[in-house]
N, C-alpha and C positions, 0 to 999 in steps of 0.2 A: 537624659548621657547627651555627650557628644560625638557622633560619627567622625571615622578617621578621613570622609569626606570632606565635613564640614571643620575636620582641624585644619587638615591641607588646602583652604582656600584662608581659611583665617591668617595664617603666614605670608612671609614674604614672596609667596608664590603668585597668591589672590593680589599681592599691592603692586605687583608687578604685572599683573593682568591686567587690574582697571585702568594702569599709566598708559597700555597697547590699546586701549579699544575705549580711546572716549570721544565721541565724534557728535560735534555740533546736526540740525538734523539732515544738511545738506549736505553734508561728507557723508553721513550715516547712510542716504539713499546711493550714493555715488560706490559706497563699498558693499553694497547689494548688489546693484546694477554691475560691479565687475564680478562678482563672485558666480550669479545666478544670471546674469542678463535682464533681468524685471526689480528697479526702487521696488525700495520696502515699505512705502509710500504706495506704490501699487498692490502689493497686494494686502496691506493694509483696508484699501478702498474695495477690493476684488470679494474681501470676505465679510468686512464688518457692514458696507452700505449696506445691501440687501436686506438687514436686516436691524439697520438702526430705527429707533422711531421718526415716525415722520416729522416734520420740521413746523415749526408756528403756522399756521394760516392754515395748513391742510388738514382733511376734514377724519381723516385715520385715528381712533385714540392710541393713545399712546404718550411718553417720554422723550422729549426731543437731547440728541444723544449728547446738550451740551451739560444734559441732567444726571445722564448715567454715570453710574456708580463702577470704575473700574481700577484692576489689583494686579499689577504682575510681580507673582513670585520668583523670586531670585534676578532684582533686576539693575546690580548693582550700578552702572552712578547714574542709571537714568535714561539709558538712549531712546529707547523703546517708547519710555512715555513723554522723554520732551519730544518727540515724531507725532503723536498721539495728537499730545497737546495744539503744538501745529497745524494738524490737521483737526481742530477745532473740539475737539472733547477737555470738558473742563473737571470732571473729577477723578484727580490719576490718584492712585497710591501704590508705592511701592512696595516690599520686605527683600531685605539682604540677609543672609547672615556674616560679610564684612563688613565690621568697622570702619575700617580704613579707606571702605567703596561709601559707603553714608556720609562721610564727611568728607568723599571730595562731591556725590551728590549735593548735597547741600550747597556744592559749591557752586554746581556747570547746571543748575534748575531751578527753577521758581514757580511757585504757587502747586508744588506737586508733594502733596504727603511718603516721605520716605521711610521706615523705621528700619533698623537693627534688629533682627528675628529669622527664626527659622520655618522653615516651610515642613515639618514633624507638629508646630504649634503657632497656628498662623492667630493670631492676636486679635482676633474680630468676631463676631457675632455669627452664628447659622443664614446662611441666605443675604448674606450682606450689600455682595459685588451682584451688579446685573450680570460683570463680565469679571472672570478671573483669568490669568493666559501666561505663559512660560516661554520663553525663546533659548533655545539653548540650555537651561538647566535640568532635565531628568535624565539626561542624559549622563552627568554629571554624579546620579545618587545611585549606587549601591543597589541591583535588585532586590535584593532582599529589603532594601528600604523605599525605595518608590512607591509603595504600595503606601506608606503614611501620608508619603508628601498628596499625593495622586486624593486620598480620603478628605483632608485636610482644606484641599482645593474646590473637594465638591462641597464639600461641608458649607463653606464660604459663597458659595455664587448660589444666587437666585436664578438664575436662569441660563447664562454658557460660560463653554469652559475653551478656551481659542490655545494652541498648542504651534510652534514650529521647533522640530526636534530635527537631527538625524534617524532616518530611517535603515532598518534592516527587517526584511521578511522575517528571522530570527533572532532571540536576543547574541550577540555579538559585542564580544569585549576589544578593543580600540586603547593601545598603548599612545598616549595623551602627552604629547615632548616629552619623553625615554620615562614616563612615570604609567607606574600599571594600579591596574584595581581604581581608577578616577576616572572612566570614559566608556561609556557603555550605549550600544544602538538598537535600535527594536522598533515594531510597529507598537508605537504608545498609544496611537488614535483606540487599536482594536484591545488591548490592554485592558484601556476607562473603558469601553462597553464591557468586557467580559467581567470588569468589574463590580459595576456600577451599575445596575437594571432601569437605573432611573435616566439615563444618559442617552442620549439616541444622538448618529451621525448628520447635521446637514448637510456640511459640503469637508469634502478633502482632495488636496490637490499637492506633488511627486513635483518637486522643483529639483532638473539635475545640474549638476557644476556646470559654469562653462568654459569651466577645461579640460574636466571629467566627465562626459557624463553621466558613465557608470556609482557617480559618489550622488546622493539622493536626501534632500530631506524631506520630509516633509508638514505642509500644513495642513492642519485641523482644525472643523468648528462642530462644539459637540450641544448639543440644548437638554438641558437638564427641564425632565420634563414633570417632577412634581418639588416639592420644595423642603422637604423631607431631607435630612440629612444624609 
């Protein structure tokens, strides 16, 4: 079944959102700099560089980041993936519920595998991706359904889950552009940890808004300790 939220995003509202929010990597960094005072590429480096496998020629064992399989759930037109590609990551995948956004993504990206699909039924094998992430996506899934999406993210991740979402200590609904039942904030990192014992927290950081320090988003990195779904 398609949820009310999925139906909402697949309509005109979703198409309008897509056209308001497509950026090249430089513009995307500038957008983050304006909102948080920190470029998104800087955030990416802070969270991913410490866990990135060694480069070729280094003595440590592992696979270079160019060989990582990375999936973004709810990628829209691929802004995040485009930036990661510029930062050296190669095997990039995205899944997006909106057909319109997927078609636009094909125009705006190159060498990135973006398909239409639902977070509730990811069309990938267990433990397929080294890293699975969301950015401003879990906030739009109804609290009764978000556990299903998280379970799918955990299932297809082999090692890491990365998120950047609105933060609140307790579940809080927010009116979204005059719409009710479309946006929630909570402590998504803790929710993952409470629901899935195979996960452990690697890093978490709060990013206050430059224009309103009381409004905070949270970035978190979780490690999966077992390859069991």
